[in-house]
N, C-alpha and C positions, 0 to 999 in steps of 0.2 A: 160860288161855284166850287164843286168838289173835284179833286184831281185823284185819279187812280193810276198807279204806276207799278211796275214789276221789275225785279232784278233777276235776270236769267243768265246762267253760265254753267260751265263744267265744275265738277267738284274741286275743292281746294284752290280756287282762284281769287278768293277775297270778297265774295258777295256779302258776307256778314260784316266784314270790316268796312266795306263801302256803306252798307246800311247804317252801321253804328256812327260813322262819320257824318252822314247826311242828317240823321235824326238826333244826334248828340245823346244817344242812349247806349245801352249795353245789351245786345241780343245774345242769348245763350246759344253757344254752338256745341253740337255733340262732338265728342272726342272719339270717333270711330277709327279703327285702323284702316289704312287704305286697302282696297280690295285688289287682288291681282288681276291683270288684264291678260287674257290668253291670246 
């Protein structure tokens, strides 16, 4: 049986860190500067 899951959240809250911890891999994360919120 296949399992499909998704990780959803706001920017800069640790989604890639969680993914890396679960999969024991190293996902590449872009180093974009934060955008201003008006």
